[in-house]
C-alpha positions in Angstrom: 54.1 52.8 50.4 52.8 50.0 52.8 50.3 47.4 51.1 47.8 44.9 52.9 49.3 42.0 50.4 50.2 39.0 52.5 54.0 38.0 52.0 54.7 35.8 49.4 55.2 32.3 50.6 58.7 30.6 51.3 57.9 27.4 49.3 57.8 29.6 46.2 54.7 29.8 43.9 52.1 27.2 44.0 51.8 24.5 41.0 49.2 25.4 39.0 46.5 22.6 38.2 46.9 21.0 35.0 45.3 22.4 32.0 43.5 19.4 30.0 43.9 19.4 26.0 40.8 19.4 23.9 41.3 15.8 23.2 41.0 15.1 27.2 37.9 17.4 27.3 36.4 15.0 24.5 37.4 11.7 26.2 35.8 12.7 29.6 32.5 13.9 27.7 32.5 10.6 26.0 32.9 8.6 29.2 30.3 6.5 31.3 31.0 8.9 34.4 30.2 12.1 32.5 26.9 10.4 31.0 25.9 9.5 34.6 26.4 12.9 36.0 24.6 14.6 32.7 21.8 11.9 33.5 21.5 12.7 37.0 21.2 16.4 36.1 18.6 16.0 33.5 16.5 13.1 35.3 16.1 16.0 38.1 16.0 19.4 35.8 13.7 18.3 32.9 10.8 16.8 34.8 10.5 19.7 37.2 10.8 22.4 34.4 8.3 21.1 32.7 5.9 20.8 35.7 6.6 24.3 36.7 6.3 25.8 33.0 2.6 23.8 33.3 1.9 25.1 36.8 2.7 28.7 35.5 0.6 28.2 32.1 -2.4 27.1 34.0 -2.0 29.9 36.2 -1.7 32.3 33.4 -5.1 30.6 31.3 -7.1 30.7 34.8 -6.5 34.5 35.3 -7.3 35.0 31.7 -10.2 32.7 31.1 -11.8 31.9 34.4 -11.9 35.4 36.1 -14.9 34.3 38.2 -13.1 31.3 39.6 -9.8 33.3 40.1 -12.0 36.1 41.8 -13.9 33.4 44.7 -12.9 34.9 48.1 -11.1 32.2 50.2 -11.1 34.7 53.4 -11.2 38.1 54.0 -9.7 39.9 51.0 -7.9 36.8 49.7 -9.0 35.2 46.5 -7.8 32.2 44.6 -5.8 34.2 42.2 -3.7 35.7 45.2 -3.4 32.3 46.4 -2.4 30.5 43.5 -0.1 33.6 42.7 1.8 33.2 45.8 1.8 29.7 45.4 4.2 30.4 42.3 6.8 32.1 44.6 6.7 29.3 46.9 7.0 26.8 44.4 10.0 28.6 42.9 11.8 28.5 46.2 11.0 25.2 46.8 12.4 24.0 43.5 15.5 25.9 44.2 15.6 24.6 47.4 15.0 20.9 46.2 17.8 21.4 43.5 20.5 22.5 45.8 20.1 19.4 47.7 19.8 17.3 44.8 23.2 19.2 43.4 25.0 18.7 46.7 24.2 15.2 47.1 24.3 13.7 43.4 26.1 16.1 41.0 28.9 17.7 43.3 30.5 14.6 44.2 30.5 13.5 40.4 31.5 16.7 39.3 34.6 17.1 41.8 35.7 13.5 41.0 35.8 14.5 37.1 37.5 17.8 37.8 40.2 16.4 40.2 41.0 13.8 37.9 41.4 16.1 34.8 43.2 18.6 36.9 45.5 16.0 38.3 46.5 14.5 35.0 49.8 15.6 34.0 
């Protein structure tokens, strides 16, 4: 019976990465490098999370208690409520885009350095 699996490599099986011990994980978690990684994540994620939740709650409160304001026509059948509601989607995508850029430039290199050092330790 034929399969689509590639033939085995001639050099033998590839070596598996080093599996860190619990002590190594704790040591890395307590390191300054990991602390910098955690701080870089938190300094970005927490303020944006608070800002977005505040923005969302303002929208919900305006929808509940400022019906006349939210019903104000901007143009055609577009009112303030629809514009702010679409703004919720826009800010969601913008935050995701900003986070992807932040992670790629600030978080991923630090995380990859920690990972490769842990997997390389034998």
